[in-house]
MDTraj code that builds the backbone (N, CA, C; nanometers):
import mdtraj as md
import numpy as np

residues = "UNK UNK UNK UNK UNK UNK UNK UNK UNK UNK UNK UNK UNK UNK UNK UNK UNK UNK UNK UNK UNK UNK UNK UNK UNK UNK UNK UNK UNK UNK UNK UNK UNK UNK UNK UNK UNK UNK UNK UNK UNK UNK UNK UNK UNK UNK UNK UNK UNK UNK UNK UNK UNK UNK UNK UNK UNK UNK UNK UNK UNK UNK UNK UNK UNK UNK UNK UNK UNK UNK UNK UNK UNK UNK UNK UNK UNK UNK UNK UNK UNK UNK UNK UNK UNK UNK UNK UNK UNK UNK UNK UNK UNK".split()
xyz = np.array([
    [0.9571, -1.8690, -8.3903],
    [0.8790, -1.7747, -8.3147],
    [0.7324, -1.8101, -8.3301],
    [0.6612, -1.8081, -8.2183],
    [0.5166, -1.8285, -8.2205],
    [0.4512, -1.6946, -8.1887],
    [0.3362, -1.6692, -8.2507],
    [0.2671, -1.5419, -8.2356],
    [0.1183, -1.5652, -8.2203],
    [0.0578, -1.4976, -8.1223],
    [-0.0874, -1.5006, -8.1062],
    [-0.1330, -1.3595, -8.0744],
    [-0.2094, -1.2982, -8.1651],
    [-0.2661, -1.1665, -8.1397],
    [-0.3736, -1.1764, -8.0335],
    [-0.3785, -1.0785, -7.9452],
    [-0.4756, -1.0815, -7.8358],
    [-0.4219, -1.1646, -7.7210],
    [-0.5116, -1.2025, -7.6325],
    [-0.4736, -1.2785, -7.5128],
    [-0.4365, -1.4209, -7.5528],
    [-0.3113, -1.4595, -7.5244],
    [-0.2640, -1.5888, -7.5730],
    [-0.2130, -1.6852, -7.4695],
    [-0.2404, -1.6619, -7.3411],
    [-0.1842, -1.7565, -7.2443],
    [-0.2552, -1.8909, -7.2446],
    [-0.3714, -1.8989, -7.3083],
    [-0.4378, -2.0292, -7.3190],
    [-0.3606, -2.1238, -7.4103],
    [-0.2672, -2.0703, -7.4887],
    [-0.1893, -2.1523, -7.5815],
    [-0.0497, -2.1847, -7.5306],
    [-0.0182, -2.1490, -7.4072],
    [0.1164, -2.1722, -7.3541],
    [0.1561, -2.3195, -7.3559],
    [0.0620, -2.4103, -7.3464],
    [0.0910, -2.5528, -7.3489],
    [0.0879, -2.6147, -7.4868],
    [0.0522, -2.5379, -7.5885],
    [0.0437, -2.5882, -7.7249],
    [0.1824, -2.6279, -7.7749],
    [0.1889, -2.7369, -7.8494],
    [0.3177, -2.7873, -7.8983],
    [0.3918, -2.6855, -7.9845],
    [0.3191, -2.6096, -8.0669],
    [0.3845, -2.5090, -8.1516],
    [0.4462, -2.3978, -8.0679],
    [0.3798, -2.3605, -7.9611],
    [0.4330, -2.2568, -7.8718],
    [0.5505, -2.3123, -7.7928],
    [0.5337, -2.4293, -7.7357],
    [0.6408, -2.4896, -7.6542],
    [0.7656, -2.5179, -7.7358],
    [0.7499, -2.5410, -7.8659],
    [0.8635, -2.5684, -7.9524],
    [0.9311, -2.4439, -8.0078],
    [0.8739, -2.3277, -7.9822],
    [0.9303, -2.2026, -8.0348],
    [1.0400, -2.1502, -7.9432],
    [1.1257, -2.0664, -7.9979],
    [1.2267, -1.9987, -7.9172],
    [1.1668, -1.8791, -7.8442],
    [1.0683, -1.8143, -7.9086],
    [1.0047, -1.6940, -7.8547],
    [0.8548, -1.7042, -7.8787],
    [0.7763, -1.6597, -7.7806],
    [0.6313, -1.6533, -7.7956],
    [0.5874, -1.5098, -7.7691],
    [0.5312, -1.4455, -7.8728],
    [0.4835, -1.3085, -7.8641],
    [0.3319, -1.3100, -7.8588],
    [0.2766, -1.2551, -7.7518],
    [0.1325, -1.2500, -7.7339],
    [0.0997, -1.1339, -7.6410],
    [-0.0230, -1.1303, -7.5918],
    [-0.0655, -1.0214, -7.5045],
    [-0.1414, -1.0760, -7.3844],
    [-0.1525, -0.9904, -7.2865],
    [-0.2369, -1.0174, -7.1691],
    [-0.2001, -1.1455, -7.0954],
    [-0.0704, -1.1737, -7.0847],
    [-0.0303, -1.2914, -7.0084],
    [-0.0649, -1.2716, -6.8615],
    [-0.1280, -1.3726, -6.8047],
    [-0.1604, -1.3674, -6.6622],
    [-0.0436, -1.4236, -6.5819],
    [-0.0342, -1.3787, -6.4588],
    [0.0796, -1.4115, -6.3736],
    [0.1039, -1.5624, -6.3608],
    [0.0072, -1.6368, -6.3154],
    [0.0292, -1.7792, -6.2879],
    [0.0568, -1.8616, -6.4132],
    [-0.0218, -1.8474, -6.5209],
    [0.0138, -1.9247, -6.6406],
    [0.1517, -1.8898, -6.6953],
    [0.1887, -1.7614, -6.6926],
    [0.3202, -1.7216, -6.7428],
    [0.4308, -1.7749, -6.6517],
    [0.4106, -1.7677, -6.5212],
    [0.5109, -1.8198, -6.4275],
    [0.5305, -1.9693, -6.4460],
    [0.4212, -2.0420, -6.4611],
    [0.4312, -2.1864, -6.4818],
    [0.5002, -2.2186, -6.6141],
    [0.4723, -2.1407, -6.7187],
    [0.5372, -2.1636, -6.8483],
    [0.6872, -2.1369, -6.8388],
    [0.7270, -2.0342, -6.7641],
    [0.8696, -2.0052, -6.7456],
    [0.9382, -2.1179, -6.6700],
    [0.8737, -2.1697, -6.5648],
    [0.9312, -2.2814, -6.4894],
    [0.9456, -2.4040, -6.5786],
    [0.8436, -2.4319, -6.6587],
    [0.8470, -2.5456, -6.7508],
    [0.9597, -2.5286, -6.8515],
    [0.9788, -2.4055, -6.9001],
    [1.0849, -2.3795, -6.9977],
    [1.2222, -2.4042, -6.9366],
    [1.2398, -2.3721, -6.8081],
    [1.3678, -2.3969, -6.7415],
    [1.3950, -2.5465, -6.7267],
    [1.2896, -2.6230, -6.7036],
    [1.3052, -2.7669, -6.6833],
    [1.3170, -2.8450, -6.8136],
    [1.2322, -2.8117, -6.9097],
    [1.2238, -2.8949, -7.0299],
    [1.2383, -2.8164, -7.1596],
    [1.2726, -2.6921, -7.1500],
    [1.2832, -2.6095, -7.2700],
    [1.1506, -2.5454, -7.3038],
    [1.1584, -2.4338, -7.3680],
    [1.0385, -2.3613, -7.4073],
    [1.0741, -2.2189, -7.4437],
    [0.9774, -2.1441, -7.4860],
    [1.0048, -2.0122, -7.5410],
    [1.0271, -1.9048, -7.4350],
    [1.0996, -1.8014, -7.4761],
    [1.1001, -1.6769, -7.3999],
    [0.9650, -1.6114, -7.4251],
    [0.9088, -1.5497, -7.3245],
    [0.7763, -1.4892, -7.3369],
    [0.7882, -1.3385, -7.3574],
    [0.7202, -1.2880, -7.4601],
    [0.7106, -1.1446, -7.4836],
    [0.5637, -1.1061, -7.4743],
    [0.5327, -1.0206, -7.3791],
    [0.3943, -0.9804, -7.3523],
    [0.3760, -0.8352, -7.3942],
    [0.2941, -0.8113, -7.4945],
    [0.2658, -0.6758, -7.5417],
    [0.1206, -0.6421, -7.5102],
    [0.0831, -0.5183, -7.5330],
    [-0.0557, -0.4798, -7.5054],
    [-0.1506, -0.5486, -7.6032],
    [-0.2711, -0.5732, -7.5588],
    [-0.3704, -0.6462, -7.6372],
    [-0.3963, -0.5785, -7.7716],
    [-0.4298, -0.4500, -7.7671],
    [-0.4620, -0.3769, -7.8898],
    [-0.3452, -0.3810, -7.9874],
    [-0.2252, -0.3561, -7.9386],
    [-0.1077, -0.3531, -8.0255],
    [-0.0833, -0.4876, -8.0931],
    [-0.1130, -0.5959, -8.0245],
    [-0.0885, -0.7279, -8.0824],
    [-0.1884, -0.7622, -8.1923],
    [-0.3030, -0.6970, -8.1919],
    [-0.4034, -0.7233, -8.2950],
    [-0.4011, -0.6199, -8.4068],
    [-0.3587, -0.4989, -8.3775],
    [-0.3622, -0.3896, -8.4736],
    [-0.2830, -0.4221, -8.6002],
    [-0.1741, -0.4953, -8.5877],
    [-0.0827, -0.5191, -8.6985],
    [-0.1475, -0.5881, -8.8183],
    [-0.2451, -0.6725, -8.7958],
    [-0.3015, -0.7503, -8.9055],
    [-0.4397, -0.7022, -8.9515],
    [-0.4924, -0.5968, -8.8920],
    [-0.6283, -0.5548, -8.9260],
    [-0.6426, -0.5044, -9.0689],
    [-0.5468, -0.4280, -9.1219],
    [-0.5560, -0.3807, -9.2597],
    [-0.5562, -0.4968, -9.3587],
    [-0.4732, -0.5972, -9.3334],
    [-0.4695, -0.7141, -9.4223],
    [-0.6014, -0.7909, -9.4152],
    [-0.6555, -0.8060, -9.2957],
    [-0.7843, -0.8759, -9.2812],
    [-0.8955, -0.7977, -9.3507],
    [-0.8942, -0.6661, -9.3369],
    [-0.9955, -0.5829, -9.4018],
    [-0.9866, -0.5959, -9.5535],
    [-0.8655, -0.5975, -9.6082],
    [-0.8479, -0.6120, -9.7526],
    [-0.9021, -0.7461, -9.8011],
    [-0.8778, -0.8514, -9.7263],
    [-0.9292, -0.9834, -9.7644],
    [-1.0816, -0.9860, -9.7589],
    [-1.1394, -0.9224, -9.6571],
    [-1.2852, -0.9169, -9.6482],
    [-1.3450, -0.8363, -9.7636],
    [-1.2820, -0.7241, -9.7981],
    [-1.3311, -0.6425, -9.9105],
    [-1.3284, -0.7223, -10.0408],
    [-1.2215, -0.7992, -10.0598],
    [-1.2093, -0.8793, -10.1819],
    [-1.3137, -0.9908, -10.1857],
    [-1.3340, -1.0560, -10.0721],
    [-1.4288, -1.1677, -10.0665],
    [-1.5746, -1.1216, -10.0670],
    [-1.5987, -1.0013, -10.0159],
    [-1.7360, -0.9513, -10.0033],
    [-1.7422, -0.8056, -10.0469],
    [-1.7336, -0.7795, -10.1775],
    [-1.7291, -0.6413, -10.2256],
    [-1.8543, -0.5595, -10.1928],
    [-1.9626, -0.6253, -10.1590],
    [-2.0849, -0.5534, -10.1252],
    [-2.0801, -0.4934, -9.9840],
    [-1.9831, -0.5333, -9.9031],
    [-1.9714, -0.4836, -9.7659],
    [-1.8835, -0.3590, -9.7589],
    [-1.9174, -0.2714, -9.6679],
    [-1.8339, -0.1554, -9.6375],
    [-1.7481, -0.1929, -9.5170],
    [-1.6226, -0.2285, -9.5414],
    [-1.5330, -0.2753, -9.4361],
    [-1.4414, -0.1605, -9.3959],
    [-1.4408, -0.1300, -9.2661],
    [-1.3566, -0.0227, -9.2141],
    [-1.2792, -0.0722, -9.0939],
    [-1.1576, -0.0229, -9.0792],
    [-1.0758, -0.0535, -8.9625],
    [-1.0793, 0.0684, -8.8712],
    [-1.1245, 0.0481, -8.7519],
    [-1.1329, 0.1571, -8.6552],
    [-0.9935, 0.2077, -8.6185],
    [-0.9815, 0.3359, -8.5985],
    [-0.8561, 0.3977, -8.5534],
    [-0.8527, 0.4124, -8.4017],
    [-0.9597, 0.3706, -8.3349],
    [-0.9714, 0.3853, -8.1902],
    [-0.8759, 0.2904, -8.1186],
    [-0.7887, 0.3462, -8.0354],
    [-0.6983, 0.2639, -7.9538],
    [-0.7718, 0.2272, -7.8258],
    [-0.7800, 0.0987, -7.7998],
    [-0.8611, 0.0522, -7.6870],
    [-0.7805, 0.0062, -7.5668],
    [-0.6479, 0.0100, -7.5743],
    [-0.5681, -0.0296, -7.4582],
    [-0.5838, 0.0731, -7.3463],
    [-0.5854, 0.0274, -7.2237],
    [-0.5956, 0.1208, -7.1123],
    [-0.4653, 0.1942, -7.0852],
    [-0.3552, 0.1534, -7.1488],
    [-0.2247, 0.2132, -7.1250],
    [-0.2081, 0.3304, -7.2199],
    [-0.1611, 0.4409, -7.1682],
    [-0.1456, 0.5634, -7.2470],
    [-0.0012, 0.6100, -7.2388],
    [0.0800, 0.5685, -7.3363],
    [0.2191, 0.6093, -7.3407],
    [0.2692, 0.6000, -7.4835],
    [0.3850, 0.6584, -7.5082],
    [0.4433, 0.6547, -7.6395],
    [0.5943, 0.6382, -7.6247],
    [0.6515, 0.5516, -7.7048],
    [0.7961, 0.5324, -7.7053],
    [0.8516, 0.6146, -7.8219],
    [0.9454, 0.7037, -7.7916],
    [1.0056, 0.7896, -7.8926],
    [1.1541, 0.7596, -7.8993],
    [1.2060, 0.7444, -8.0174],
    [1.3493, 0.7168, -8.0318],
    [1.4236, 0.8429, -8.0687],
])
top = md.Topology()
chain = top.add_chain()
for i, resn in enumerate(residues, 1):
    res = top.add_residue(resn, chain, resSeq=i)
    for name in ("N", "CA", "C"):
        top.add_atom(name, md.element.get_by_symbol(name[0]), res)
traj = md.Trajectory(xyz[None], top)
């Protein structure tokens, strides 16, 4: 599995992405994603999973903040709780 937080269609041609079974990223644009799917049918490539931009980056922010606090204890590092995706929905099980 290949993963890129944020907009990741610029990496669709990368060898690590092309060699993966699944590519999870955000903000895939129509033409690059369509071309990657066609390429995958012809020569193999990953299934594409497109999630919202904010959600794809939110997962690692606490870990990044902890590393910054450790490396720079003089800084006040905070992770914003503000959701910036334009989509407003909730999945409930």
